[in-house]
N, C-alpha and C positions, 0 to 999 in steps of 0.2 A: 250759633253753636255754644258760645260761652254761657248763655243764659239757660240752656237746656242740657247741660253736660250730664246731668243725672239720668236723663231719659235714654241716652245712648248706652248706658251700662247694661240695661236689660237685654237688648239684642246681642251685645258683645258677650254677655254671660252665656247665652244659648250657643253662640258660635264657638266659644271656648269649650263648652261641654261636648259639642259635636265633634270637635277636633281631638278630643282626649284619646280615642283609640289609636291615633297615629303615634302617640308617645308611649303606649303601654307595652313595656317589656319588663322582664323580671329584674333587670339590672338597675333600673332607675325609679325605685320606689319613692325616694324623697321628691323627685320631680313630679311624679304622679299625684302625690299628696298635696303638693303645692298647687299644682294645676287644677285640682278639684276644689281647693279652698278659694281660689280666685273668683269663680262664679258666685260663690256664696257672698263674698265681699262686695261684688258688683251688684248683686240683687239688693243687698243692704243699701247701697248707694242709690239705687233706683227708688226704693221704698221710703227711706228716711226723709230726704229733702224735697220730695215731690210736692209740687203745688205750694211751696212755702210753709209747709207744716212745721218744719224744724225751726224756722225763724219765729213763727207764732208761738211754739212751745217754749223756745228759749226766752223770748220777751215776756211771756206770761209767768214763767217760773223764776228766771234770774232777774229780770227787770221789773218784776211785779206790776206788769201792765204797761210800763214805759218802753219806748223803743230804744233798746241798747244794741241790738244787732240788726243792721239794715240788709237789704237784699244785695246791694252793691258790695258791702263789706264781706258778706257770707260767700259770695261767688268768687271772691279772690281777686 
């Protein structure tokens, strides 16, 4: 699970969006706005580090082709 944490965020984003009607009342507009932004952030996490593309991009741009960010370090 630790190696594939970004792939879990897409199904969780869908689940979060589907549960949004449970919270929608006129009283809690800030909560609704926050709850709708969370899936956008989760989809970003699914898209960005998928298949090591972020590590490749980081090493190509910041490291100029050298490995400065490893998969072990990036996954935390």
